[in-house]
N, C-alpha and C positions, 0 to 999 in steps of 0.2 A: 387671258387679260378682259375680254370683253366681257366675260362672266361673272368675275372678281366684279367690275365693275356695276352693272346691271342688278349683284345681289347686295352691293352696297348702298346702290340707290334705291332698294327695294326697304335694307336693312331705316334707314334715314325715313321714307313714308310712314314704315311700323310707328318708328317713334314717335314719328311729328301725330298721328292718330292718339296715341297713348298720350301721348304730353297735352292735344286737344280736350283729350276727353277730361283731365285734369283740372282744364280752363275753371270753369265753372265754379267750381270749389274753390280755386285760388284766389277768384273775385271776390267770394262770400267774404276774406279776410282781407281787403284793398290796405291793411295797414302794408303786409309784407309784400303787396304788389309797389306801392308808394314809395317806399323806400328803395326794391330796385329800378326806379323809375329814376330816383337820387341819385341810386351808382352809375347805370347807365345813361343817363341825361348830363344833373349837373355836375358830375364830375368833369365830364368830356365838355365843359362849355368855355373853357376859356382857349383849347385848341381848333375849335369851331370856329371862335368868334375873329383869333387872331387869323386862321385861315380865311375864313369868310372874307376878311377886310381887305388882305393882301390880293384874295383872286379877285375881289372887286377893284379892288386898282388897277392889278395887271391887264384886266376886262375895257377899264377906263382907258388909258392908254393904250393898246392896243385897237381896241374898237375905234378911237377917235381917230388913230391914224390909217384906221383904212376908209372910213366915212370920208375923213380929208379927204381923198382921194375923189372920189363924186359927188365933192361940193354939200355932203348931206353930216353933217355935225351935228347938229339939232337933232337928228336920232338917235344919236348917243344913250338916250333914256331907256328909248327901245329893245336896244343893241341888247343892251345891259341888261335888264330885266327878264327878257325873254331869254337868253341865255341862261340866267343865275335862277329864273324859275321850273324851265322846262329841262334842264339839262347839267348843268354847274353844278347847282344848287344840290341834288337830292343826289346825285354821281362822286362827288368828294366829299360831301358829309357822309356816306352811306360809305366811304373806305378808308377814311378819318375814324369811322367807330368800330369798326371791323378790326381798326389797329391799337386801337385805344380799348376800346369796353368788352369789345369778342374776344378781344384775348385775356383780359381779365376773370371774363365770366368760363373761358376755359380752362384756366391755369383755378382758379378758385372751385371750382368743381371736379379739376382733376385732383388737386390734393385732396378735395375731400372723400376722392376716391382711393387713395393712394395710403391715406391715415386710417382707413377705414370706419370714414363716420357714415357713409352714403349704408355700409354691410347693418351695418348697429343697426342704423335707421331700419332697416328690413327687418332686422331679426326681433326687433320691438313693433313689428306691425305696422310700423310707420312709412308710408309711402315716400321716397327722394322724389317721385316724380312730379304728385301734391306740394309737396312742401318746401323744394327745392330749385327744382328744373323750372315747373310753372311758374314760378311770378319772379323768376328771371328771364322765361321767355317773354312772358309780359310783358314788364319795364320796357325793355329791348322795343321790341314792336310800337309801344306806345311813344315813348324816348323818341323815337327817328324822325316822326313828323315835328316834333317839337323842336329840334337842333336845327331841322332841314326853315323852316320857317323864319331860326334867329340867325341863320347862314345866310338866306338869300338876304334878309335886311341889312344883315353888318354889308354885306356884299353890296348891295344895293350903294349905300352910306357911303362905301369906298367908290364906289364907281362914281358919284355924284362928287367926290370931294377931290376925283381928280381932275373929272371933265368940266363941270363948273369954276373950283375953285384954281385950277393948274392952268389948265385950257382955254378956258376965258367962253363955255360952251351957256349959251343963256339959261339960265335957270328956267324962266318958263317955261323956255321948247323944250326943256329935258322934260320936267314931269307931266306940261303936259300931254305931249308927243305919246309919254310912257303912259297913263293914265286912257287915251285914246286910243291908243293900240292893243292896249295886253284886257284880252277876255277871259271870261272868266275857265274855259274850257283850258286856257292855257295855266291859269292857275291850279284846274285839277288834275290835270297830266303831271305836275310834282307832287301834289299829294298823293297819287296814286303811285306814282315811284318811289316816293318816301316808305310807304307803305311796304309796297312786296320789297322793296331793301331791308327794310327794319326786320320783318317777318324771315326772310332769306338769312340775313347775317344774324340774326339770335338764334335761330334754329340749329346752325351749323356751329357754333359756339359752344351753347346747351348741347350737342350732342359730340361733338370731340371730347368735350370736358367728362360728361357721362362717361363715354367707351375708353379716355384714356387710360394707357396700361400703368396699373400700380407703383409706378419707379417716377425715378427724377426724368429719365432721359424719355419715359412714355409722357408725361408730361408737356416735357417742352417738343415733342413731336407733335404733338395735337393742337398746341397750341401756333405752332407753324403753319399747318395742315389749314387751323381757321383763317390764318390771314388770308394764303393760297387761293384757300377753295372759296371763300365769301369775296374775296377781289375779283376772281373771275365770275364767279355768279351776280354780283353786279352787273359786270360790264354786257353779260349774254341774255339777263332778264332787260337791262338799258337797252340792247339791241331791240329784244321781241317789241316791246312796250313802244318803243318808237315807234317802230312799222308797223303795231297796229293802231297808234292815236292817228299817225299820218294815212293810213286806209290802205297798209301796200304789204 
């Protein structure tokens, strides 16, 4: 069991090195990368914005209820901003990305494997890692921070909508305390997390799709593994990065 797990980790590491070696060539053709950013990012916007709005609204309700017990309702903007920027924004976006864009990448590449499209490219001396895998990997890595930024903005709007409009928190205090309390390090933490999550989710998606058994059942299992492994990996990386930023 342990040997199989270590072998799988080694296979993923070797695959990653091969993909990274093809990334410069893929960047030389930016149109393909931009198309994959659109597939992974723009097509996920609706679910990201909807979830960001509702997460922000729930954060506003729960935050107001908690802060009201201590007479600190005006600090709702600080709580919402820090919660979204440092934790909820990157993590929830990564989980949604794995469920929507990650599964789409895995199934697309897996179907290309099942229909022998990747094999045909190899027979024609066309490297599928350069023309298929690397652009999709880069598209996911680049799209993730953009999606996280949109999630945070919409989430803050949702928190403001509940806190200011519904709970009558002073709007000046809401925004001024947020601007005074949120520091550049807090924003940087969210950016670093979003990049790491995008890297991990995109890698797992393209790896599972590329190595999926060429059957309908194999593609389905690879898609399921993408969601499960990506979700667990996101939470593990989140803990490690949070501990690193807190210096513990």
